[in-house]
Backbone bond lengths (Angstrom), bond angles and torsions (degrees), N, CA, C in turn:
res aa  C-N    CA-C-N  psi(-1)  N-CA   C-N-CA  omega(-1)  CA-C   N-CA-C  phi
1 M - - - 1.345 - - 1.724 106.54 -
2 T 1.270 109.36 132.16 1.582 112.34 -173.48 1.516 106.91 -105.16
3 A 1.251 117.77 148.69 1.482 123.65 173.58 1.516 107.58 -73.22
4 R 1.386 112.04 146.61 1.464 118.03 179.07 1.485 111.17 -97.31
5 Q 1.344 119.84 164.78 1.306 123.46 -175.09 1.608 108.98 -107.12
6 P 1.274 119.33 133.45 1.542 120.95 178.85 1.411 112.16 -64.24
7 P 1.387 116.85 158.15 1.458 120.42 175.52 1.398 107.70 -58.90
8 P 1.391 115.51 154.40 1.564 120.93 -178.03 1.648 109.98 -63.37
9 R 1.332 111.00 138.71 1.451 116.67 171.99 1.553 115.47 -72.19
10 P 1.281 120.41 155.06 1.516 121.59 173.46 1.502 110.22 -47.82
11 E 1.273 121.48 145.09 1.335 125.18 171.24 1.595 115.18 -56.94
12 S 1.322 110.25 145.20 1.509 113.93 -178.18 1.529 105.16 -55.37
13 G 1.332 111.48 142.79 1.487 115.89 -179.41 1.518 107.59 119.83
14 A 1.328 114.85 -44.28 1.493 123.25 -175.01 1.579 103.04 -71.37
15 N 1.302 119.72 -55.01 1.420 125.54 172.74 1.609 110.97 55.83
16 P 1.245 120.51 48.41 1.557 116.77 179.98 1.472 108.95 -67.71
17 P 1.287 118.56 150.16 1.487 118.46 175.90 1.585 112.85 -67.72
18 P 1.366 116.70 152.76 1.469 114.37 176.55 1.384 116.97 -55.11
19 L 1.224 121.85 149.60 1.439 121.47 173.45 1.437 115.56 -62.24
20 L 1.331 116.26 -36.73 1.421 120.45 -176.03 1.623 102.69 -149.66
21 S 1.298 121.00 139.15 1.296 129.97 -176.44 1.512 119.05 -149.97
22 A 1.335 120.22 156.46 1.412 122.62 -178.32 1.555 105.57 -126.64
23 R 1.265 122.38 143.74 1.387 125.10 176.63 1.538 109.28 -140.41
24 N 1.374 108.65 117.68 1.404 119.22 179.29 1.553 114.81 57.00
25 L 1.266 118.17 28.65 1.346 132.50 -169.47 1.531 115.17 -63.27
26 E 1.182 125.07 116.39 1.427 127.67 -178.03 1.541 116.16 -137.07
27 R 1.304 114.12 141.17 1.531 119.64 176.46 1.494 108.45 -135.00
28 I 1.352 111.52 121.82 1.383 123.54 172.45 1.496 114.25 -118.94
29 Y 1.345 117.59 134.99 1.376 124.71 179.54 1.644 108.45 -111.27
30 R 1.324 114.34 132.80 1.539 117.87 171.05 1.451 114.97 -112.00
31 L 1.362 114.49 118.26 1.451 122.95 177.56 1.529 110.55 -114.15
32 G 1.336 111.40 92.82 1.431 117.65 -179.28 1.571 104.32 67.49
33 Q 1.265 115.55 -125.69 1.559 119.40 -178.41 1.516 111.39 -82.59
34 Q 1.453 120.03 -13.23 1.363 119.86 -176.45 1.486 114.44 -89.47
35 T 1.301 114.09 137.84 1.552 122.09 174.83 1.494 109.60 -107.60
36 I 1.399 111.11 126.09 1.482 118.23 173.35 1.434 117.59 -109.13
37 H 1.338 120.39 119.54 1.457 119.41 -178.96 1.463 104.30 -92.62
38 A 1.323 119.89 90.42 1.405 127.16 179.40 1.562 111.43 -70.15
39 L 1.395 113.65 -29.43 1.520 112.34 178.78 1.614 103.37 -148.75
40 R 1.368 113.15 119.79 1.455 120.37 169.07 1.422 114.78 -66.09
41 P 1.374 120.32 157.42 1.450 121.12 175.25 1.625 112.19 -50.41
42 L 1.329 118.72 122.05 1.385 121.83 177.55 1.469 113.81 -141.80
43 D 1.384 117.88 155.67 1.382 124.29 172.06 1.607 107.93 -115.85
44 L 1.297 118.58 149.45 1.470 125.34 -174.75 1.588 105.81 -161.20
45 D 1.342 110.01 125.43 1.458 117.03 167.26 1.488 116.01 -109.97
46 I 1.287 117.34 132.69 1.480 120.55 174.35 1.550 111.20 -114.21
47 H 1.179 114.67 118.28 1.448 120.59 -176.20 1.455 114.70 -101.87
48 K 1.385 119.66 158.86 1.429 120.83 -179.02 1.492 112.71 -59.59
49 G 1.201 122.40 131.67 1.447 126.72 177.60 1.527 112.08 91.03
50 D 1.299 119.36 2.10 1.405 123.38 173.26 1.439 113.59 -67.69
51 F 1.437 117.79 145.16 1.435 118.98 162.08 1.539 102.81 -129.03
52 I 1.305 112.04 109.93 1.464 124.57 -172.40 1.479 111.74 -107.91
53 A 1.336 121.45 126.72 1.421 124.11 165.29 1.530 112.32 -107.23
54 I 1.275 112.42 131.89 1.471 120.52 175.23 1.558 108.93 -109.79
55 A 1.246 114.88 106.71 1.610 121.11 -170.40 1.541 105.51 -109.75
56 G 1.377 115.73 151.41 1.469 122.88 171.58 1.487 105.61 166.99
57 P 1.257 116.02 168.23 1.495 123.34 -178.01 1.533 106.69 -78.33
58 S 1.393 112.46 165.85 1.398 120.59 178.73 1.584 112.50 -57.81
59 G 1.359 116.94 136.10 1.394 115.26 -172.26 1.535 119.53 89.07
60 S 1.451 113.18 -7.30 1.436 113.56 -175.62 1.521 114.86 -73.48
61 G 1.394 119.75 -17.94 1.471 125.56 -173.32 1.368 116.63 107.56
62 K 1.288 123.10 7.00 1.483 126.45 -171.34 1.505 104.99 -73.17
63 S 1.257 120.56 -46.19 1.482 117.29 -176.21 1.519 110.88 -76.57
64 T 1.288 116.74 -30.28 1.492 116.37 168.72 1.401 113.24 -56.10
65 L 1.327 117.46 -46.80 1.563 124.33 175.45 1.443 111.24 -51.25
66 L 1.486 118.40 -48.10 1.470 126.89 -171.51 1.583 102.76 -63.95
67 Q 1.337 118.41 -44.60 1.540 124.27 -171.55 1.547 102.17 -62.57
68 L 1.276 118.04 -45.26 1.515 121.83 -175.45 1.521 110.69 -66.92
69 L 1.325 119.26 -36.49 1.369 125.10 -178.41 1.542 109.47 -73.77
70 G 1.292 114.46 -31.00 1.487 121.94 -177.54 1.493 110.48 -87.33
71 L 1.426 120.48 2.22 1.449 125.22 -179.88 1.511 111.47 59.24
72 V 1.339 115.90 27.83 1.453 120.99 173.74 1.559 108.13 -84.53
73 D 1.413 117.58 -35.98 1.438 119.43 179.55 1.407 105.46 -120.30
74 S 1.343 119.32 167.64 1.477 128.14 176.40 1.521 112.80 -107.42
75 P 1.280 121.29 139.36 1.422 123.54 -173.24 1.567 105.76 -76.75
76 T 1.351 114.72 154.62 1.468 120.02 164.88 1.543 113.56 -72.32
77 A 1.250 117.69 -30.04 1.442 125.37 174.85 1.562 113.55 -149.78
78 G 1.262 120.34 165.16 1.369 123.36 -179.57 1.470 115.90 75.28
79 E 1.357 113.16 -162.23 1.443 110.89 -176.68 1.558 110.52 -155.96
80 V 1.442 116.27 168.47 1.345 125.96 171.69 1.401 104.81 -116.31
81 R 1.312 114.04 139.09 1.467 124.76 176.15 1.440 115.11 -119.80
82 V 1.276 122.40 129.24 1.468 130.52 178.74 1.559 108.80 -108.02
83 R 1.361 116.30 110.57 1.515 121.57 -175.87 1.529 103.34 49.44
84 N 1.293 115.06 55.28 1.515 123.90 174.68 1.552 116.59 59.72
85 R 1.285 116.49 17.06 1.487 120.43 176.07 1.524 110.19 -111.69
86 P 1.252 115.69 131.91 1.583 120.10 -176.11 1.584 106.13 -66.64
87 A 1.262 120.45 134.68 1.479 123.38 -174.82 1.511 108.31 -115.96
88 Q 1.247 126.55 -19.22 1.451 123.79 -167.28 1.579 112.95 -71.30
89 H 1.307 120.90 -14.84 1.289 126.71 -177.41 1.479 116.20 -99.94
90 L 1.448 114.71 1.16 1.428 120.14 173.38 1.482 113.48 -71.97
91 G 1.303 119.39 155.16 1.577 125.75 173.43 1.482 107.09 -67.04
92 R 1.242 108.97 169.01 1.537 123.06 -175.60 1.565 111.49 -60.83
93 E 1.332 111.62 -46.65 1.439 114.15 172.37 1.428 120.73 -65.04
94 Q 1.346 115.22 -39.49 1.538 123.14 173.18 1.588 109.88 -57.34
95 R 1.291 111.96 -48.90 1.417 118.33 177.67 1.507 115.92 -58.98
96 A 1.362 113.90 -46.09 1.485 118.23 176.53 1.597 110.43 -62.88
97 A 1.293 114.05 -39.08 1.570 114.05 174.11 1.441 117.05 -58.56
98 L 1.398 115.16 -43.88 1.377 127.67 -175.80 1.679 106.51 -67.89
99 R 1.248 121.15 -43.72 1.403 125.06 171.40 1.400 111.79 -55.13
100 L 1.388 116.89 -51.04 1.468 119.24 -175.80 1.552 114.97 -62.40
101 G 1.343 114.23 -32.52 1.452 117.05 -177.92 1.394 115.52 -91.80
102 T 1.352 119.13 -14.77 1.488 120.63 -159.75 1.570 104.29 -121.83
103 L 1.419 116.46 -39.47 1.624 114.88 -165.17 1.570 102.84 -122.00
104 G 1.337 113.33 141.37 1.418 119.29 166.14 1.512 112.95 -111.13
105 F 1.289 121.80 139.58 1.451 122.55 -169.94 1.582 108.66 -112.73
106 V 1.196 121.85 141.80 1.518 130.13 171.50 1.568 107.70 -134.78
107 F 1.324 106.78 126.18 1.475 111.31 -172.22 1.541 112.93 -116.69
108 Q 1.356 118.87 157.53 1.419 122.52 178.05 1.541 117.46 -58.18
109 A 1.311 114.84 -33.34 1.446 119.38 176.53 1.502 115.17 -98.15
110 F 1.295 116.10 16.68 1.454 123.98 170.64 1.504 116.93 73.22
111 N 1.502 113.80 -36.76 1.411 119.78 177.62 1.511 118.88 50.23
112 L 1.321 115.84 39.31 1.463 121.56 175.78 1.432 108.37 -89.19
113 L 1.371 116.83 156.30 1.430 126.16 174.27 1.574 108.64 -86.45
114 Q 1.292 120.05 112.34 1.461 125.84 -177.75 1.433 122.20 -55.94
115 M 1.342 115.08 -23.99 1.387 117.56 -176.98 1.536 112.57 -95.01
116 L 1.322 117.55 -0.87 1.514 123.60 -179.77 1.463 107.23 -106.03
117 T 1.420 113.50 153.52 1.427 114.77 175.49 1.551 105.96 -81.60
118 A 1.442 111.31 174.46 1.380 120.63 176.53 1.587 111.51 -44.87
119 R 1.330 112.43 -55.75 1.416 123.07 -173.50 1.450 110.67 -62.58
120 Q 1.321 122.71 -37.76 1.414 127.74 176.65 1.509 111.98 -67.59
121 N 1.374 115.90 -42.49 1.469 119.73 172.60 1.593 118.28 -55.78
122 V 1.381 111.63 -33.25 1.487 113.39 173.30 1.497 114.73 -81.73
123 E 1.402 113.48 -27.13 1.474 116.55 -179.79 1.613 110.63 -68.97
124 I 1.326 113.92 -29.10 1.542 114.87 -177.64 1.561 107.87 -49.90
125 A 1.319 116.37 -51.53 1.461 119.06 -176.53 1.402 115.78 -56.13
126 L 1.386 113.36 -38.11 1.525 121.02 177.31 1.426 115.06 -71.98
127 A 1.342 115.57 -36.34 1.529 119.15 168.00 1.440 115.53 -57.81
128 L 1.241 116.04 -40.41 1.464 120.13 -173.96 1.557 108.62 -70.88
129 A 1.366 115.24 -27.03 1.484 115.86 174.61 1.482 115.32 -90.28
130 G 1.260 115.77 3.35 1.504 120.69 167.53 1.553 107.90 94.05
131 F 1.209 124.20 19.39 1.491 126.22 172.20 1.618 110.06 -62.61
132 P 1.312 114.73 135.48 1.644 112.21 175.72 1.534 107.24 -70.57
133 R 1.293 117.01 161.10 1.465 127.71 -172.62 1.503 107.50 -50.82
134 R 1.376 119.68 -53.86 1.405 123.40 -168.82 1.557 109.20 -67.26
135 K 1.278 118.98 -41.27 1.477 116.61 178.96 1.480 115.18 -77.30
136 R 1.308 119.58 -23.69 1.456 116.39 172.97 1.422 113.53 -73.99
137 R 1.356 117.81 -30.27 1.496 119.48 177.26 1.547 112.45 -67.49
138 K 1.424 113.96 -39.00 1.383 117.70 -177.68 1.542 110.07 -73.14
139 R 1.311 116.33 -36.13 1.454 116.17 177.66 1.496 110.64 -67.53
140 A 1.366 118.61 -42.97 1.407 119.62 -172.29 1.597 105.72 -66.71
141 E 1.262 121.89 -38.11 1.410 125.52 171.13 1.475 117.21 -57.98
142 Q 1.242 114.13 -42.68 1.544 118.51 170.97 1.392 113.54 -64.79
143 L 1.267 120.85 -51.50 1.504 121.00 178.99 1.599 107.01 -57.96
144 L 1.241 124.47 -54.25 1.440 120.01 176.22 1.401 120.70 -50.33
145 A 1.381 115.47 -37.65 1.485 122.76 170.38 1.535 110.91 -62.29
146 D 1.297 115.72 -41.68 1.313 120.10 178.68 1.587 122.07 -62.71
147 V 1.457 110.42 -24.84 1.428 115.69 176.73 1.563 108.81 -105.63
148 G 1.401 117.97 18.07 1.446 121.22 172.02 1.441 115.76 87.83
149 L 1.321 118.69 21.45 1.569 120.57 -178.66 1.511 111.85 -119.15
150 A 1.182 117.86 30.44 1.516 121.93 -179.44 1.505 109.73 -53.27
151 E 1.403 117.99 -37.08 1.367 122.71 -176.72 1.530 119.73 -92.31
152 R 1.297 109.82 -1.43 1.548 118.13 -174.55 1.575 110.13 -123.30
153 M 1.367 120.26 16.52 1.444 117.19 -173.65 1.681 111.64 -75.42
154 Q 1.374 114.19 -17.34 1.364 114.84 178.13 1.578 116.25 -93.33
155 H 1.318 111.67 7.56 1.501 118.12 176.30 1.456 108.92 -92.63
156 R 1.449 104.15 146.81 1.478 109.96 177.73 1.527 107.43 -88.68
157 P 1.423 118.70 164.38 1.405 118.23 -171.56 1.579 117.69 -56.93
158 L 1.322 117.20 -35.41 1.493 117.98 176.87 1.554 114.63 -68.38
159 Q 1.328 112.51 -9.37 1.442 117.55 174.86 1.534 111.11 -96.61
160 L 1.321 111.42 3.88 1.553 116.29 -178.84 1.459 111.73 -111.67
161 S 1.277 121.72 153.57 1.480 125.63 170.37 1.399 106.85 -72.72
162 G 1.447 115.01 164.22 1.417 123.62 173.96 1.553 114.70 -50.34
163 G 1.351 117.78 -45.72 1.378 119.89 -176.44 1.608 108.43 -69.88
164 E 1.282 116.77 -39.91 1.492 118.01 176.86 1.525 110.24 -62.79
165 R 1.332 118.73 -36.73 1.459 115.67 178.96 1.505 113.50 -66.90
166 Q 1.414 112.30 -32.60 1.485 108.26 -176.45 1.528 107.78 -82.43
167 R 1.306 122.56 -16.18 1.453 125.51 173.15 1.604 106.32 -67.94
168 V 1.373 116.62 -41.35 1.389 120.86 178.82 1.586 108.43 -64.20
169 A 1.349 115.06 -39.60 1.474 118.48 173.94 1.501 114.08 -61.18
170 I 1.269 118.04 -40.69 1.522 122.35 175.70 1.470 110.93 -67.48
171 A 1.228 122.69 -42.20 1.488 127.12 174.04 1.467 111.64 -55.73
172 R 1.442 116.49 -43.82 1.476 122.02 178.59 1.508 108.80 -65.97
173 A 1.448 117.33 -43.60 1.385 113.23 -176.20 1.503 112.91 -69.85
174 L 1.305 120.78 -16.28 1.466 125.18 178.72 1.521 113.19 -83.54
175 A 1.318 109.78 -16.44 1.627 115.71 -172.34 1.505 115.59 -43.43
176 N 1.205 117.40 -49.91 1.450 122.08 -175.80 1.493 120.87 -97.66
177 E 1.284 109.67 25.68 1.624 125.60 -178.76 1.510 107.45 41.82
178 P 1.371 118.80 62.70 1.452 124.52 -179.01 1.526 108.72 -65.01
179 D 1.322 110.95 151.46 1.586 118.87 173.12 1.517 108.77 -65.59
180 V 1.272 113.83 -39.35 1.509 122.79 -172.12 1.475 115.08 -135.22
181 I 1.396 117.71 130.07 1.479 118.85 172.58 1.442 101.82 -99.00
182 L 1.428 115.40 136.24 1.441 124.01 172.50 1.482 107.23 -109.80
183 A 1.338 123.65 121.13 1.393 126.56 -169.67 1.579 103.47 -119.47
184 D 1.316 117.95 117.29 1.448 121.97 -177.94 1.449 107.22 -105.88
185 E 1.442 117.85 102.84 1.458 122.14 179.94 1.554 111.66 49.15
186 P 1.384 120.19 60.54 1.366 120.85 -166.72 1.619 110.50 -79.15
187 T 1.423 114.21 -11.86 1.466 119.90 172.88 1.487 116.65 -105.72
188 G 1.335 112.97 1.77 1.511 117.67 -174.26 1.578 115.46 -56.61
189 N 1.291 117.53 -32.77 1.455 122.90 -174.78 1.536 108.28 -99.34
190 L 1.278 120.14 19.67 1.510 122.86 -168.13 1.449 109.17 -123.39
191 D 1.417 120.84 153.92 1.395 122.52 168.91 1.577 114.88 -71.39
192 S 1.290 122.51 167.49 1.499 120.97 -171.52 1.575 107.64 -55.91
193 Q 1.387 111.17 -51.19 1.584 109.64 -168.57 1.513 107.87 -69.77
194 T 1.303 121.58 -35.52 1.449 119.46 177.44 1.541 112.74 -67.83
195 G 1.369 118.22 -34.88 1.335 117.89 176.30 1.492 114.01 -68.55
196 R 1.326 120.46 -27.33 1.467 122.98 173.58 1.513 109.88 -66.13
197 E 1.334 113.36 -41.44 1.501 115.67 177.47 1.482 115.45 -62.92
198 I 1.233 117.25 -38.72 1.493 125.14 174.70 1.568 107.54 -60.68
199 V 1.283 120.99 -50.83 1.446 125.56 -178.44 1.525 106.59 -64.79
200 Q 1.398 120.98 -38.61 1.449 116.13 173.11 1.460 112.98 -64.55
201 L 1.283 123.11 -37.26 1.496 121.86 174.21 1.608 109.79 -60.23
202 L 1.286 118.38 -42.69 1.484 114.78 -179.18 1.536 111.54 -67.19
203 E 1.367 114.54 -32.81 1.513 115.68 -179.48 1.581 105.44 -70.08
204 D 1.253 115.55 -37.39 1.492 119.08 177.77 1.650 112.48 -57.00
205 L 1.355 107.17 -45.96 1.526 115.60 175.75 1.493 111.26 -61.45
206 N 1.339 113.50 -44.44 1.443 117.73 178.52 1.553 114.19 -57.22
207 R 1.390 114.93 -43.42 1.344 122.26 178.20 1.422 110.86 -59.22
208 A 1.337 122.58 -36.65 1.481 126.27 177.66 1.498 110.78 -77.28
209 G 1.425 120.98 2.95 1.399 118.94 173.13 1.554 115.31 113.88
210 Q 1.314 121.24 -11.17 1.363 131.59 -179.41 1.613 109.01 -65.99
211 T 1.298 115.87 129.66 1.492 121.98 178.65 1.523 105.27 -93.77
212 I 1.357 115.05 129.61 1.416 117.55 -175.27 1.604 108.95 -134.03
213 V 1.312 116.30 142.65 1.563 129.78 165.74 1.293 110.62 -119.57
214 M 1.325 116.67 117.95 1.540 122.99 -177.55 1.579 110.81 -119.97
215 V 1.197 116.39 126.41 1.431 121.17 167.17 1.411 114.61 -96.83
216 T 1.344 110.40 131.13 1.461 113.07 178.37 1.606 111.37 -155.58
217 H 1.299 116.83 155.95 1.439 122.34 177.52 1.635 104.95 -101.40
218 N 1.141 116.87 -5.28 1.502 123.22 178.85 1.438 110.39 -83.14
219 L 1.357 122.72 105.87 1.358 123.36 -174.71 1.539 109.87 -79.80
220 E 1.196 127.97 -25.38 1.516 131.74 167.69 1.493 105.05 -51.96
221 I 1.353 118.78 -55.62 1.394 123.37 -175.56 1.577 111.79 -65.94
222 A 1.370 113.92 -41.59 1.474 119.08 -177.94 1.462 112.74 -59.33
223 R 1.354 117.81 -33.08 1.365 124.02 -179.03 1.592 114.91 -64.78
224 R 1.303 111.53 -19.20 1.458 117.65 -177.91 1.585 111.83 -77.27
225 A 1.314 116.14 -12.94 1.502 120.75 -176.94 1.591 109.38 -75.20
226 G 1.385 115.27 163.49 1.472 119.83 173.30 1.396 110.77 -75.84
227 R 1.354 119.63 -38.54 1.371 125.91 174.58 1.439 115.41 -123.77
228 L 1.372 120.00 136.88 1.430 122.96 -174.37 1.526 111.40 -127.49
229 F 1.236 113.89 135.72 1.582 119.82 -178.60 1.586 100.61 -130.86
230 L 1.399 106.88 142.09 1.491 116.82 179.46 1.497 105.66 -115.30
231 M 1.318 114.88 132.94 1.401 121.27 -178.35 1.537 109.90 -115.43
232 R 1.319 115.47 131.34 1.486 120.75 175.36 1.624 105.88 -140.54
233 D 1.276 117.03 134.32 1.432 129.34 176.14 1.611 111.23 40.86
234 G 1.388 114.07 46.36 1.328 122.40 177.20 1.556 119.27 79.45
235 H 1.290 114.60 6.85 1.448 121.80 179.16 1.556 110.23 -108.86
236 I 1.108 122.01 151.84 1.514 133.31 -173.24 1.417 119.85 -121.42
237 D 1.347 128.76 128.07 1.393 123.49 179.32 1.646 104.91 -140.64
238 E 1.251 111.48 137.24 1.507 119.94 169.04 1.449 115.95 -73.81
239 V 1.315 126.87 124.20 1.470 121.47 173.33 1.504 106.49 -129.26
240 E 1.239 116.15 161.18 1.280 127.74 175.13 1.570 115.73 -59.66
241 P 1.362 130.68 119.84 1.395 132.75 -175.51 1.539 106.52 -40.69
242 G 1.235 116.29 -51.42 1.585 124.84 -170.29 1.608 110.45 -81.06
243 N 1.174 116.33 2.31 1.560 115.50 -177.57 1.520 104.95 -97.12
244 A 1.495 111.61 89.82 1.472 119.21 178.49 1.484 112.77 -63.22
245 A 1.361 119.62 -34.42 1.418 121.42 -173.27 1.615 107.42 -62.70
246 A 1.364 115.82 -36.56 1.448 110.96 -174.28 1.553 115.65 -75.52
247 L 1.338 112.13 -5.57 1.486 117.50 175.99 1.533 112.89 -99.70
248 D 1.386 119.02 -3.45 1.456 123.46 176.69 1.452 110.25 -72.22
């Protein structure tokens, strides 16, 4: 399985700011007398067209980093910048609005509402963004068709396979045309073959221009990304996707 190359960056001279970046980002948890350094101070730039994989064992800090980049959690120190604007000092409603319009989330456990159909699960994100009913139905149907679920959009999650549920989740993440998709272990609840199919879908989206940051403990999948970062004990290092020795 070979690593793919990211879409070309703009020619030098344009120098657009990163879509998402971290500066001296740190997260410390305190449990009684115990201090846990979940994330050591780090910098990270995510540019338009990137497909980034952040790999590492459980407890290495990768999901903590994704939560901070997604403005779900607040750092102990440092900052997250969205299109070069600091975001961590925004109020709760402002952060929620920024997430809704800028970031799309894909989770290991899918996070679909069981009583709703696939189409309705996608429509929720559009309703939150203020889309009128007819437009959100049409867009949800198109997104589900794009991820290969044209014949399954009236099914509820329990009537779908794990791979189909994750496709619904990806369609929902794409609903509001986010700058960046943040995927937290998107293949973690799937068998190997279905996991490869989901990563192939993410690769196809990236080739079409979608920026993606994916957290995974699966090194085979991580090597498929255009940029690969390895996390250990809250530290992060970029490695060549084909450098197998660095991942051992």
